[in-house]
C-alpha positions, 0 to 999 in steps of 0.5 A: 352638127351634121349628126344632130341634123341627121338624128332629127332626120331619123326622128321625123322618120320614125314619127312619120312611119308610126303615123302611117302604121296608125292610119293603116288599121281601123277599128269599127262598132256595129249595133243595129239598136245604134241610132247612128245612121250617118258618118262619122260612127262607129269608133266606139262602142257608144258611137257604133254604126247602125248599118254595115255599109255605114261602118264599111264607109268609116272603115273601108278596106281602100284606105286601109290595110287592116280593118276590124268590125265588131258586131253586136248581137242581131241579124244582119241582111246583106239583100242588094249588097256586095259587102266587100267587092275584091279583096286585094293585099288586105286584113279583115277581121269580123268579131261577134262582140257578145258571142252566145249559142242558141241551144234550138238552132245552134245559131251564134248570137251575130247572124249574117243573111246572105239571101239576096247578096250580090257577091260572095261575102268574101272575094279574095283577089290579088294583082301580084304575086306577092299580094297577101291577104288575111281573114279573121272571122269569130262567132258569125253565123252564115245562112241562106247564101246563093251565088250562080258561079262560086261560094257565097261565103268565102272565095279565094282565087289562089291568094296566098295568106291565112283565112280563119273561121272559128266558132262559125255556124254555116246553113243553106249556103248554096250555089246553082246546081246542073251538070259540071257545076262545081266551085262549092257552097260555102267555100271556093279555093280556086286558080289564080289567074296569074302563074300559080306555080310559083305561088305560096300555099294559102291556109284555110283554118276551120276550128269549132265551126257548125256546118248544118242543114243544107242540100247542094245536089248537082254541085261538085263540093257541096261546101268546100271545092278546091280546084286543081293545081292550087297550094292550099293547107286546109284544116278543119279542127274540132267542128261538126257536119250535120244533115248535109246532103249532096253528091259529088263531095257533099261536103268537100271536094279536093281536086288538088294532088300537089304535095305542098298541098295537105288536108288536115280533119281532125276532132270532128263529128259527120253524122246524119248526111246524105251523099248519092256519090261521095261526102269528101273526095280527096286525090291529095295528101290527107290526115284524119284524126279522131273523126266519127262518121256515123249515121250517114247514108245515101249509097255513095261513099264517105271518104273517097281517096284516088291518086296515082301520086306518092301522096298518103292518106292516114286515118287514126282513132276514127270511129265509123258507126252505124251507117246504112248502105254508105262505104265509109272509106273507099280507095281507088287507084291509090298508089300508096293507099290508106293507112288505118290506126285505131280505128273502129268499124261497127254496126255498119250495114250495106246491101246495094251493091256486091262490090263495095261494103259498110267498112272498108273498100279497096280497088286498084289500092292497098292498105295498112290496118293496125290495131283497128276493130271490125264488129258487127258489120254487114255487106253481100261481099267482105262485110269488114274489108272488100279488096280487088283488083291490086294495081300496083301489087302491094299487100293489104297488111292487117296488124294486131287487128280484130274481126268479130261478129261480121256477116256476109255472103262471102267473106269477113274479108274478100280479097280478089287478084291480091295479096293479105299479110296477116300478123301480130295478134290478129283475130277472127271470131264469130263471123258468119257467111255462106262461105269463107266466113273470115276470109274468101279468097279468090286469085290471091295469097295469103301470109300468115307471119311466122312469128305471130299468132293468128287466131280463128274461133267459131267462125261459121260457113253456113252453105256446110260444105267447108269446115274451115273455121273461116277460111275459103278459096273459091274453087279453081281460084288459084289462092295460095297460103303461105306461112305459120298457118294456124292448126285449126284452119282447113286448107284443103280448098287452098294451094299451101306453099312451104316456107321459103326457108325449107328446102324443096321436097318433104316437109318437116314434119313428114321428114320426121314421120319417115324417120320414125318409121325407118328407125321402127322397122330397123328395130323390128328387123333386128328382133326378128334376126335374134329370134331366128338365130336362136331357133336355128342354135336349138335345132342344132342341139336337138338329138332323137331318143335311142341315137349315139354318136359313131366314131 
């Protein structure tokens, strides 16, 4: 009997739990052409709600933990509306019911016009450290958002969860500009009011999205802003950024250097943007894969990386092409520096200052460059690589890379107060400069790997005073050249240091010449001695006519 009662209790608990789970989620349909303007509505496509507010009343985030909204194609206005208020411990899904893209505007078939909205569209908060929220958005276009103190589309106040935007479009979403204004135009990840040290990292996924036609001058983080000491994983995948104008991180400003936070940007295009300071500003660990950065300008920097922490930045399979007066990669006081693998820098032009270029600039930083190509770039100094003031005394390492047809006043590679390590079939060809057309060296060390082939071909110094095939050391510069130096390199303007494997003294070549000279001298001496002895012998056998011996 007891077992039957116990089983009945378990059954009732199971039924109640299922009912609770059924009540924890809600789905509603919205169609601006629907005649249904009052509740109840939206349970099916046929009974769709006409207005967003009516749909939210029918399927609200207070009564339900998970809400899903299906929107039929149309433009929806949110003027005077706070869409969801504060989102705490909830899951929200918004889906374009009939996804398509306008070829002329790139807009999706569902458009949210945020002009006049009284709050950010998503404002994620938390009351407890354990609070978790999740947001999933598919196929929505967000336009004309404006907020004075935070992003207009999405704000997360340090709340753990996963927030995903897929196949969305963002245009002209801005915030108030001015001195010391930050927090981003479209997305903000801000510090928590709780003890954020113990919070887990939230994840923000941007997949197959388009960002276009947006100007956010005077704002730190024009599109994305990540605050200091916020644990976040940001993934930007298969997206595009076109005609984005700004100054301090016109696309992204990441002020967070926590090791638990990472930024990943892959299979993405950044083009026709203007940045007076930086396009993407980074201080944390970053992976950049198959990104094309092209036709950008503005006098600033593309990817600016700054960090004294043990964090790294890797660029692989990236293309930096046809940029004017903007530095694609700039690393400043970076502990581990940047790594470049199979990247291409071509047709970049930079003429604004002498301390940056149109490809890779390093200041108090270092880099590893492998299997990369630099061709047809122009700068005043260092058309391909400009590097100065090596704070951490680590050399720039260049492996299996080529520097071809670059033009500068000083150097395809310009190095000052640092070190350069060349290895594995690296080539300098057809570069032109007034001095040091391949490499200009000042107060630095250049090391040629002993077992590698480094090729210098047809590099031209136009000043006519140095026919070194591209290697130039500034006068009284203290440059030192080591290792397996190519035979066609004239190092007369540089100091040459013998290999460490050699004993102090004469070089092996000079020792061989001296040995040959000694052997030749000994042979000549022996021949002369034999000739002299023969002469003496002949003189002893000579007798004048008419003389005889007397006994």
